[in-house]
DOTIDREN-933126 format. One record per residue (C-alpha): residue number from 1; residue in three letters; x negated, y negated, z. Coordinates in steps of 0.05 Angstrom, whole numbers, plus 5000, padded with zeros to 4 digits. Layout:
BEGIN
{site NUM; 'Ala'; {X; Y; Z}}
...
REM end
This chain:
BEGIN
{site 1; 'Met'; {5000; 5000; 5000}}
{site 2; 'Leu'; {4940; 4954; 5008}}
{site 3; 'Thr'; {4919; 4923; 4942}}
{site 4; 'His'; {4871; 4869; 4921}}
{site 5; 'Thr'; {4893; 4815; 4872}}
{site 6; 'Gly'; {4858; 4755; 4844}}
{site 7; 'Ala'; {4875; 4692; 4884}}
{site 8; 'Glu'; {4894; 4647; 4826}}
{site 9; 'Thr'; {4948; 4606; 4859}}
{site 10; 'Thr'; {4923; 4542; 4892}}
{site 11; 'Val'; {4949; 4535; 4963}}
{site 12; 'Thr'; {4951; 4465; 4993}}
{site 13; 'Gly'; {4917; 4452; 5059}}
{site 14; 'Asp'; {4843; 4457; 5075}}
{site 15; 'Glu'; {4853; 4519; 5118}}
{site 16; 'Phe'; {4876; 4557; 5056}}
{site 17; 'Ala'; {4826; 4529; 5006}}
{site 18; 'Val'; {4800; 4587; 4964}}
{site 19; 'Thr'; {4726; 4588; 4949}}
{site 20; 'Pro'; {4697; 4626; 4889}}
{site 21; 'Ala'; {4669; 4679; 4937}}
{site 22; 'Glu'; {4740; 4692; 4962}}
{site 23; 'Arg'; {4775; 4706; 4896}}
{site 24; 'Val'; {4792; 4776; 4919}}
{site 25; 'His'; {4848; 4770; 4970}}
{site 26; 'Pro'; {4875; 4830; 5010}}
{site 27; 'Glu'; {4950; 4837; 4998}}
{site 28; 'Ile'; {5004; 4884; 5023}}
{site 29; 'His'; {5042; 4907; 4961}}
{site 30; 'Pro'; {5102; 4859; 4957}}
{site 31; 'Asp'; {5154; 4909; 4935}}
{site 32; 'Leu'; {5132; 4967; 4980}}
{site 33; 'Gly'; {5120; 4921; 5039}}
{site 34; 'Arg'; {5192; 4897; 5036}}
{site 35; 'Arg'; {5218; 4968; 5043}}
{site 36; 'Val'; {5183; 4990; 5107}}
{site 37; 'Arg'; {5177; 4966; 5179}}
{site 38; 'Thr'; {5101; 4973; 5186}}
{site 39; 'Thr'; {5084; 4916; 5139}}
{site 40; 'Cys'; {5059; 4870; 5195}}
{site 41; 'Val'; {5018; 4926; 5225}}
{site 42; 'Leu'; {4983; 4939; 5158}}
{site 43; 'Ala'; {4973; 4864; 5149}}
{site 44; 'Ala'; {4940; 4860; 5218}}
{site 45; 'Ala'; {4890; 4914; 5199}}
{site 46; 'Ala'; {4873; 4876; 5135}}
{site 47; 'Leu'; {4868; 4810; 5172}}
{site 48; 'Ala'; {4822; 4840; 5224}}
{site 49; 'Arg'; {4776; 4868; 5171}}
{site 50; 'His'; {4776; 4813; 5118}}
{site 51; 'Gly'; {4797; 4751; 5157}}
{site 52; 'Arg'; {4855; 4738; 5109}}
{site 53; 'Val'; {4916; 4773; 5081}}
{site 54; 'Arg'; {4980; 4762; 5043}}
{site 55; 'Phe'; {5041; 4802; 5062}}
{site 56; 'Pro'; {5116; 4802; 5049}}
{site 57; 'Arg'; {5171; 4801; 5101}}
{site 58; 'Pro'; {5183; 4872; 5124}}
{site 59; 'Gly'; {5247; 4910; 5111}}
{site 60; 'Gly'; {5267; 4982; 5116}}
{site 61; 'Asp'; {5321; 4986; 5169}}
{site 62; 'Ala'; {5381; 4940; 5163}}
{site 63; 'Phe'; {5418; 4958; 5227}}
{site 64; 'Cys'; {5408; 4891; 5262}}
{site 65; 'Glu'; {5364; 4830; 5260}}
{site 66; 'Arg'; {5293; 4850; 5276}}
{site 67; 'Leu'; {5245; 4794; 5290}}
{site 68; 'Ile'; {5171; 4795; 5275}}
{site 69; 'Asp'; {5153; 4736; 5319}}
{site 70; 'Arg'; {5109; 4778; 5366}}
{site 71; 'His'; {5068; 4804; 5307}}
{site 72; 'Leu'; {5057; 4733; 5282}}
{site 73; 'Ala'; {5041; 4709; 5353}}
{site 74; 'Ala'; {4986; 4762; 5358}}
{site 75; 'Met'; {4956; 4740; 5291}}
{site 76; 'Glu'; {4958; 4666; 5312}}
{site 77; 'Ala'; {4928; 4683; 5380}}
{site 78; 'Ala'; {4871; 4718; 5344}}
{site 79; 'Gly'; {4856; 4654; 5308}}
{site 80; 'Ala'; {4896; 4660; 5244}}
{site 81; 'Val'; {4931; 4602; 5212}}
{site 82; 'Ile'; {4996; 4629; 5182}}
{site 83; 'His'; {5030; 4597; 5123}}
{site 84; 'Ser'; {5101; 4618; 5105}}
{site 85; 'Thr'; {5115; 4623; 5031}}
{site 86; 'Glu'; {5174; 4642; 4988}}
{site 87; 'Ala'; {5142; 4710; 4978}}
{site 88; 'Gly'; {5124; 4722; 5051}}
{site 89; 'Phe'; {5063; 4700; 5091}}
{site 90; 'Glu'; {4990; 4683; 5083}}
{site 91; 'Ala'; {4945; 4690; 5144}}
{site 92; 'Arg'; {4874; 4665; 5146}}
{site 93; 'Cys'; {4822; 4663; 5201}}
{site 94; 'Gly'; {4759; 4619; 5204}}
{site 95; 'Ala'; {4692; 4640; 5177}}
{site 96; 'Arg'; {4678; 4684; 5238}}
{site 97; 'Gly'; {4741; 4724; 5231}}
{site 98; 'Val'; {4788; 4744; 5287}}
{site 99; 'Arg'; {4771; 4721; 5357}}
{site 100; 'Pro'; {4787; 4749; 5426}}
{site 101; 'Phe'; {4856; 4730; 5450}}
{site 102; 'Thr'; {4913; 4739; 5499}}
{site 103; 'Val'; {4983; 4754; 5474}}
{site 104; 'Asp'; {5049; 4776; 5505}}
{site 105; 'Val'; {5085; 4829; 5462}}
{site 106; 'Gly'; {5146; 4834; 5506}}
{site 107; 'Thr'; {5216; 4820; 5479}}
{site 108; 'Pro'; {5284; 4810; 5514}}
{site 109; 'Tyr'; {5297; 4884; 5500}}
{site 110; 'Gly'; {5230; 4911; 5524}}
{site 111; 'Pro'; {5159; 4917; 5498}}
{site 112; 'Ser'; {5150; 4918; 5422}}
{site 113; 'Leu'; {5116; 4981; 5399}}
{site 114; 'Gly'; {5098; 4952; 5331}}
{site 115; 'Ala'; {5071; 4887; 5358}}
{site 116; 'Thr'; {5029; 4925; 5409}}
{site 117; 'Val'; {4996; 4963; 5353}}
{site 118; 'Thr'; {4987; 4899; 5312}}
{site 119; 'Ala'; {4952; 4867; 5372}}
{site 120; 'Leu'; {4909; 4930; 5383}}
{site 121; 'Leu'; {4884; 4929; 5311}}
{site 122; 'Leu'; {4867; 4855; 5315}}
{site 123; 'Ala'; {4832; 4862; 5382}}
{site 124; 'Ala'; {4792; 4922; 5358}}
{site 125; 'Arg'; {4753; 4876; 5311}}
{site 126; 'Ala'; {4749; 4815; 5356}}
{site 127; 'Pro'; {4678; 4804; 5386}}
{site 128; 'Gly'; {4698; 4801; 5459}}
{site 129; 'Thr'; {4754; 4824; 5506}}
{site 130; 'Ser'; {4827; 4811; 5489}}
{site 131; 'Leu'; {4887; 4821; 5534}}
{site 132; 'Ile'; {4954; 4848; 5511}}
{site 133; 'Thr'; {5008; 4834; 5563}}
{site 134; 'Ser'; {5075; 4871; 5569}}
{site 135; 'Pro'; {5050; 4926; 5522}}
{site 136; 'Ser'; {5091; 4984; 5498}}
{site 137; 'Ile'; {5071; 5051; 5529}}
{site 138; 'Glu'; {5103; 5093; 5474}}
{site 139; 'Pro'; {5062; 5155; 5454}}
{site 140; 'Glu'; {5046; 5123; 5387}}
{site 141; 'Val'; {5010; 5066; 5424}}
{site 142; 'Ala'; {4971; 5117; 5464}}
{site 143; 'Gln'; {4952; 5152; 5400}}
{site 144; 'Val'; {4927; 5088; 5367}}
{site 145; 'Ser'; {4889; 5070; 5430}}
{site 146; 'Arg'; {4855; 5137; 5433}}
{site 147; 'Phe'; {4837; 5134; 5360}}
{site 148; 'Leu'; {4806; 5066; 5368}}
{site 149; 'Trp'; {4770; 5087; 5432}}
{site 150; 'Glu'; {4739; 5145; 5395}}
{site 151; 'Arg'; {4717; 5096; 5341}}
{site 152; 'Gly'; {4678; 5054; 5392}}
{site 153; 'Val'; {4731; 5005; 5418}}
{site 154; 'Asp'; {4733; 4998; 5494}}
{site 155; 'Ile'; {4806; 5000; 5518}}
{site 156; 'His'; {4832; 5004; 5589}}
{site 157; 'Ala'; {4898; 4988; 5622}}
{site 158; 'Asp'; {4916; 4958; 5689}}
{site 159; 'His'; {4973; 4918; 5720}}
{site 160; 'Ala'; {4956; 4858; 5674}}
{site 161; 'Gly'; {4962; 4897; 5610}}
{site 162; 'Leu'; {4915; 4927; 5558}}
{site 163; 'His'; {4843; 4902; 5558}}
{site 164; 'Val'; {4810; 4913; 5490}}
{site 165; 'Thr'; {4737; 4899; 5476}}
{site 166; 'Gly'; {4727; 4898; 5401}}
{site 167; 'Thr'; {4669; 4914; 5356}}
{site 168; 'Lys'; {4650; 4892; 5286}}
{site 169; 'His'; {4635; 4963; 5266}}
{site 170; 'Leu'; {4686; 5019; 5274}}
{site 171; 'Ala'; {4656; 5088; 5266}}
{site 172; 'Gly'; {4688; 5139; 5220}}
{site 173; 'Gly'; {4711; 5208; 5241}}
{site 174; 'Ala'; {4767; 5258; 5242}}
{site 175; 'Tyr'; {4829; 5252; 5286}}
{site 176; 'Thr'; {4889; 5298; 5294}}
{site 177; 'Val'; {4955; 5262; 5305}}
{site 178; 'Leu'; {5005; 5294; 5352}}
{site 179; 'Gly'; {5070; 5320; 5325}}
{site 180; 'Asp'; {5125; 5268; 5312}}
{site 181; 'Arg'; {5171; 5268; 5372}}
{site 182; 'Ile'; {5227; 5235; 5332}}
{site 183; 'Glu'; {5224; 5288; 5277}}
{site 184; 'Ala'; {5221; 5342; 5330}}
{site 185; 'Ala'; {5283; 5314; 5365}}
{site 186; 'Thr'; {5319; 5310; 5298}}
{site 187; 'Met'; {5304; 5383; 5282}}
{site 188; 'Ile'; {5327; 5404; 5351}}
{site 189; 'Met'; {5393; 5366; 5342}}
{site 190; 'Ala'; {5403; 5394; 5272}}
{site 191; 'Ala'; {5396; 5465; 5299}}
{site 192; 'Ala'; {5442; 5451; 5358}}
{site 193; 'Ser'; {5494; 5419; 5313}}
{site 194; 'Thr'; {5499; 5481; 5270}}
{site 195; 'Gly'; {5495; 5531; 5327}}
{site 196; 'Gly'; {5425; 5554; 5309}}
{site 197; 'Ser'; {5357; 5557; 5341}}
{site 198; 'Val'; {5288; 5535; 5318}}
{site 199; 'Thr'; {5215; 5537; 5338}}
{site 200; 'Leu'; {5173; 5475; 5325}}
{site 201; 'Gly'; {5098; 5479; 5318}}
{site 202; 'Gly'; {5048; 5424; 5333}}
{site 203; 'Ile'; {5085; 5395; 5393}}
{site 204; 'Thr'; {5102; 5413; 5465}}
{site 205; 'Thr'; {5158; 5394; 5513}}
{site 206; 'His'; {5106; 5349; 5548}}
{site 207; 'Asp'; {5105; 5306; 5485}}
{site 208; 'Leu'; {5180; 5292; 5490}}
{site 209; 'Pro'; {5203; 5237; 5539}}
{site 210; 'Arg'; {5248; 5254; 5598}}
{site 211; 'Gly'; {5299; 5206; 5570}}
{site 212; 'Leu'; {5307; 5255; 5512}}
{site 213; 'Thr'; {5299; 5323; 5545}}
{site 214; 'Ser'; {5346; 5308; 5603}}
{site 215; 'Pro'; {5408; 5291; 5560}}
{site 216; 'Leu'; {5392; 5349; 5514}}
{site 217; 'Ala'; {5391; 5396; 5574}}
{site 218; 'Glu'; {5456; 5365; 5600}}
{site 219; 'Ala'; {5488; 5378; 5532}}
{site 220; 'Gly'; {5468; 5451; 5537}}
{site 221; 'Ile'; {5402; 5455; 5498}}
{site 222; 'Leu'; {5345; 5496; 5527}}
{site 223; 'Leu'; {5274; 5477; 5509}}
{site 224; 'Ala'; {5214; 5520; 5527}}
{site 225; 'Asp'; {5141; 5519; 5509}}
{site 226; 'Gln'; {5114; 5579; 5472}}
{site 227; 'Pro'; {5044; 5591; 5443}}
{site 228; 'Glu'; {5070; 5571; 5375}}
{site 229; 'Gly'; {5104; 5508; 5399}}
{site 230; 'Ile'; {5173; 5487; 5426}}
{site 231; 'Cys'; {5226; 5541; 5425}}
{site 232; 'Met'; {5296; 5513; 5425}}
{site 233; 'Ala'; {5363; 5548; 5437}}
{site 234; 'Val'; {5434; 5529; 5455}}
{site 235; 'Thr'; {5456; 5560; 5521}}
{site 236; 'Gly'; {5531; 5556; 5506}}
{site 237; 'Pro'; {5582; 5508; 5476}}
{site 238; 'Leu'; {5554; 5438; 5472}}
{site 239; 'Gln'; {5580; 5391; 5526}}
{site 240; 'Ala'; {5593; 5316; 5524}}
{site 241; 'Ile'; {5542; 5270; 5557}}
{site 242; 'Glu'; {5533; 5197; 5576}}
{site 243; 'Thr'; {5464; 5168; 5563}}
{site 244; 'Ala'; {5428; 5104; 5542}}
{site 245; 'Thr'; {5367; 5087; 5501}}
{site 246; 'Gly'; {5309; 5052; 5534}}
{site 247; 'Pro'; {5234; 5040; 5532}}
{site 248; 'His'; {5189; 5101; 5541}}
{site 249; 'Pro'; {5200; 5148; 5577}}
{site 250; 'Gly'; {5273; 5133; 5563}}
{site 251; 'Leu'; {5316; 5160; 5506}}
{site 252; 'Pro'; {5283; 5135; 5441}}
{site 253; 'Thr'; {5329; 5089; 5403}}
{site 254; 'Asp'; {5307; 5124; 5339}}
{site 255; 'Thr'; {5342; 5188; 5362}}
{site 256; 'Ala'; {5409; 5156; 5380}}
{site 257; 'Pro'; {5444; 5162; 5312}}
{site 258; 'Gln'; {5424; 5235; 5305}}
{site 259; 'Leu'; {5448; 5248; 5376}}
{site 260; 'Ala'; {5516; 5218; 5358}}
{site 261; 'Ala'; {5521; 5266; 5299}}
{site 262; 'Met'; {5505; 5325; 5343}}
{site 263; 'Leu'; {5555; 5304; 5396}}
{site 264; 'Thr'; {5612; 5309; 5346}}
{site 265; 'Gln'; {5605; 5383; 5361}}
{site 266; 'Ala'; {5605; 5375; 5437}}
{site 267; 'His'; {5666; 5386; 5482}}
{site 268; 'Gly'; {5692; 5320; 5510}}
{site 269; 'Thr'; {5677; 5247; 5500}}
{site 270; 'Ser'; {5605; 5224; 5499}}
{site 271; 'Val'; {5578; 5154; 5508}}
{site 272; 'Ile'; {5511; 5130; 5480}}
{site 273; 'Ala'; {5491; 5059; 5501}}
{site 274; 'Glu'; {5439; 5021; 5461}}
{site 275; 'Arg'; {5391; 4984; 5507}}
{site 276; 'Ile'; {5334; 4967; 5458}}
{site 277; 'Tyr'; {5371; 4929; 5403}}
{site 278; 'Pro'; {5434; 4886; 5408}}
{site 279; 'Arg'; {5471; 4942; 5373}}
{site 280; 'Arg'; {5458; 5003; 5330}}
{site 281; 'Asp'; {5520; 5029; 5297}}
{site 282; 'Thr'; {5508; 5031; 5221}}
{site 283; 'His'; {5519; 5107; 5223}}
{site 284; 'Ile'; {5590; 5102; 5251}}
{site 285; 'Asp'; {5628; 5091; 5186}}
{site 286; 'Gly'; {5590; 5147; 5152}}
{site 287; 'Leu'; {5605; 5196; 5208}}
{site 288; 'Ala'; {5678; 5176; 5207}}
{site 289; 'Ala'; {5680; 5192; 5133}}
{site 290; 'Phe'; {5662; 5264; 5153}}
{site 291; 'Gly'; {5722; 5264; 5200}}
{site 292; 'Ala'; {5684; 5250; 5264}}
{site 293; 'Ala'; {5721; 5216; 5321}}
{site 294; 'Val'; {5670; 5160; 5332}}
{site 295; 'Ser'; {5675; 5086; 5349}}
{site 296; 'Ser'; {5632; 5030; 5375}}
{site 297; 'Arg'; {5643; 4974; 5424}}
{site 298; 'Gly'; {5585; 4926; 5428}}
{site 299; 'Pro'; {5523; 4966; 5443}}
{site 300; 'Glu'; {5562; 5029; 5462}}
{site 301; 'Ile'; {5579; 5088; 5416}}
{site 302; 'Phe'; {5636; 5135; 5434}}
{site 303; 'Val'; {5639; 5205; 5405}}
{site 304; 'Ser'; {5696; 5254; 5418}}
{site 305; 'Gly'; {5691; 5328; 5402}}
{site 306; 'Val'; {5693; 5383; 5383}}
{site 307; 'Thr'; {5712; 5355; 5314}}
{site 308; 'Pro'; {5712; 5397; 5251}}
{site 309; 'Leu'; {5675; 5358; 5197}}
{site 310; 'Arg'; {5692; 5357; 5124}}
{site 311; 'Ala'; {5648; 5343; 5063}}
{site 312; 'Ala'; {5640; 5270; 5045}}
{site 313; 'Asp'; {5606; 5222; 4997}}
{site 314; 'Val'; {5569; 5173; 5041}}
{site 315; 'Gly'; {5507; 5129; 5044}}
{site 316; 'Ala'; {5467; 5086; 5092}}
{site 317; 'Arg'; {5413; 5033; 5090}}
{site 318; 'Asp'; {5368; 5054; 5147}}
{site 319; 'Ile'; {5328; 5116; 5161}}
{site 320; 'Arg'; {5362; 5141; 5225}}
{site 321; 'Ala'; {5432; 5128; 5199}}
{site 322; 'Val'; {5417; 5169; 5136}}
{site 323; 'Thr'; {5389; 5224; 5180}}
{site 324; 'Ala'; {5451; 5225; 5223}}
{site 325; 'Leu'; {5493; 5233; 5160}}
{site 326; 'Leu'; {5448; 5290; 5138}}
{site 327; 'Leu'; {5462; 5326; 5204}}
{site 328; 'Ala'; {5536; 5315; 5195}}
{site 329; 'Ala'; {5532; 5344; 5124}}
{site 330; 'Leu'; {5498; 5406; 5152}}
{site 331; 'Val'; {5558; 5417; 5198}}
{site 332; 'Ala'; {5613; 5398; 5148}}
{site 333; 'Asp'; {5651; 5448; 5106}}
{site 334; 'Gly'; {5637; 5439; 5032}}
{site 335; 'Thr'; {5585; 5401; 4993}}
{site 336; 'Ser'; {5569; 5330; 5013}}
{site 337; 'Thr'; {5532; 5274; 4976}}
{site 338; 'Ile'; {5487; 5227; 5014}}
{site 339; 'Arg'; {5460; 5163; 4983}}
{site 340; 'Gly'; {5400; 5125; 5009}}
{site 341; 'Met'; {5356; 5186; 5018}}
{site 342; 'His'; {5295; 5144; 5000}}
{site 343; 'His'; {5299; 5119; 5072}}
{site 344; 'Leu'; {5295; 5189; 5099}}
{site 345; 'Arg'; {5236; 5208; 5055}}
{site 346; 'Arg'; {5194; 5149; 5079}}
{site 347; 'Gly'; {5199; 5174; 5151}}
{site 348; 'Tyr'; {5209; 5249; 5144}}
{site 349; 'Gly'; {5162; 5272; 5090}}
{site 350; 'His'; {5179; 5346; 5097}}
{site 351; 'Met'; {5247; 5349; 5132}}
{site 352; 'Leu'; {5287; 5371; 5071}}
{site 353; 'Thr'; {5236; 5427; 5059}}
{site 354; 'His'; {5240; 5448; 5132}}
{site 355; 'Leu'; {5316; 5449; 5131}}
{site 356; 'Ala'; {5316; 5490; 5066}}
{site 357; 'Arg'; {5270; 5541; 5098}}
{site 358; 'Leu'; {5320; 5546; 5156}}
{site 359; 'Gly'; {5376; 5561; 5107}}
{site 360; 'Ala'; {5404; 5494; 5087}}
{site 361; 'Asp'; {5428; 5489; 5015}}
{site 362; 'Ile'; {5400; 5422; 4992}}
{site 363; 'Thr'; {5394; 5394; 4921}}
{site 364; 'Thr'; {5361; 5327; 4909}}
{site 365; 'Tyr'; {5371; 5279; 4851}}
{site 366; 'Pro'; {5331; 5217; 4832}}
{site 367; 'Glu'; {5360; 5153; 4860}}
{site 368; 'Ala'; {5357; 5085; 4828}}
{site 369; 'Pro'; {5298; 5045; 4857}}
{site 370; 'Pro'; {5324; 5009; 4919}}
{site 371; 'Cys'; {5326; 4934; 4921}}
{site 372; 'Pro'; {5272; 4906; 4968}}
REM end
């Protein structure tokens, strides 16, 4: 996604004057960058290395307004001057590149995972010690921190936040990323929705937060560690639950839509409260099209079951909503059509293959290129 283009456009302002030696300008691909949420993170990595970057406004998940102010605040704290353009942003540091900084990545809804990673990547190249306050403690942040530490970046945490001492040279090397807890949770819910069982390799129950394992257990799903990974089984009829999303180790917000789909097959009325974003209910209309008894009131989702689902022609504009509809289609009688699957493929590279191996009958067709 990172490309280099000739900097032919003249930008007013001395801080953005382009010298002949700077004709090559790092740029996040404008079309691809508008389709994913990690655009600012990628831009931070380019800014830390090159001292300048162009990047579009991110996109990817249209379930509510999602600000990028904490990402931009981290870049500015690291010494970048940011210029907003019609196409997106340009960020440029001084001749010495990024500098040590202090930044708060907290939001009204809790720490920002993405902005924490943005700040980590900037601090990793700053010649001195930076402080990231109110950081996210999600496993993905721990993974990035460990990766950077193994590359020679000193990182430690205390009550004040994350202290990061950067280096101008990051060593190469191999690193094994842990299994994706969101994909694992989705596969567990898919199996539970259809009355099946599954074993997931490359991940353990220790890698799943209590906010996820507790409501799954309450719903009647048994998880156990085996040598080959997590073994999952349903202990009996699924039962309704009441739960809420929250910062780690709470229920990940990125599992809530799939959980709603699964709970259409649970006895009783379930309540899922969204506590990270103002609301997250873009999957409700799609689930209702399958015949699900679902509704939303503000940040709360209500699901009544057990409800027989019927085939439907549906679509969604964000990755977890599309995934929830996929789970409903697995349960529904008949053949369903789901549009917007490009969202699923950018976050679950092998999910359709995994589901097919487990017995799902899935046929894919090319979709028209999505509008950024």
